[in-house]
C-alpha positions as CSV (number, residue, x, y, z in Angstrom):
1,M,125.5,12.1,123.3
2,P,124.7,10.7,126.7
3,I,126.7,13.0,128.1
4,I,125.5,16.7,129.0
5,V,126.8,18.9,130.3
6,N,124.9,21.3,133.2
7,L,127.9,24.0,133.4
8,D,125.5,26.8,132.1
9,V,123.2,26.1,135.3
10,M,126.5,25.8,137.6
11,M,127.7,29.2,136.8
12,A,123.9,31.0,136.4
13,K,124.1,29.4,140.1
14,R,126.9,31.1,140.7
15,K,126.0,34.3,139.2
16,M,129.6,33.9,136.6
17,S,129.8,35.0,133.2
18,L,132.3,32.6,130.8
19,N,134.4,35.6,130.8
20,E,135.1,35.4,134.4
21,L,134.9,31.6,134.8
22,S,137.8,31.6,131.9
23,E,139.8,34.6,133.1
24,S,139.7,32.7,136.5
25,V,140.1,29.0,135.2
26,G,142.6,29.7,132.7
27,V,141.0,28.3,130.1
28,T,140.4,30.1,126.9
29,L,137.0,31.7,126.0
30,S,136.7,29.6,123.0
31,N,137.4,25.7,124.9
32,L,135.1,26.8,128.1
33,S,132.4,27.5,125.3
34,I,132.6,24.7,123.5
35,L,132.7,22.7,126.6
36,K,129.3,24.3,127.7
37,T,127.8,23.4,124.4
38,G,127.9,20.0,124.6
39,K,130.5,19.9,121.7
40,A,133.6,18.8,123.5
41,K,134.8,14.9,122.9
42,A,136.5,15.4,126.1
43,V,137.6,17.3,129.0
44,R,141.0,17.5,131.0
45,F,140.5,16.3,134.5
46,S,143.4,19.7,135.6
47,T,140.4,21.4,133.5
48,L,137.1,20.0,135.5
49,E,139.2,20.2,138.9
50,A,140.2,24.4,138.1
51,I,136.6,24.2,136.8
52,C,134.7,23.1,140.1
53,K,137.5,24.9,142.3
54,V,136.0,28.1,140.7
55,L,132.7,27.5,140.7
56,D,132.7,25.5,144.2
57,C,131.1,22.1,142.7
58,Q,131.9,18.7,142.4
59,P,132.1,17.4,139.1
60,G,128.9,15.7,139.0
61,D,127.4,18.8,139.4
62,I,128.7,19.9,135.8
63,L,128.9,16.2,134.2
64,E,125.4,13.9,134.2
65,F,124.8,10.9,131.8
66,E,121.2,10.4,129.9
67,E,120.7,7.3,128.0
């Protein structure tokens, strides 16, 4: 898939676990795990916004396009 999800990189930079992010964002652990592994087919803007607020980053820090 040409969209690369760098959620694990941003979480490591912020020293935040998947459990902490899940609680802070209000998204289930399983849904975040699917997103983190790049298996998600879509992500809601509201979810992306919440993740960016918690991790203090931009959407481009989490999502990357690669051909």
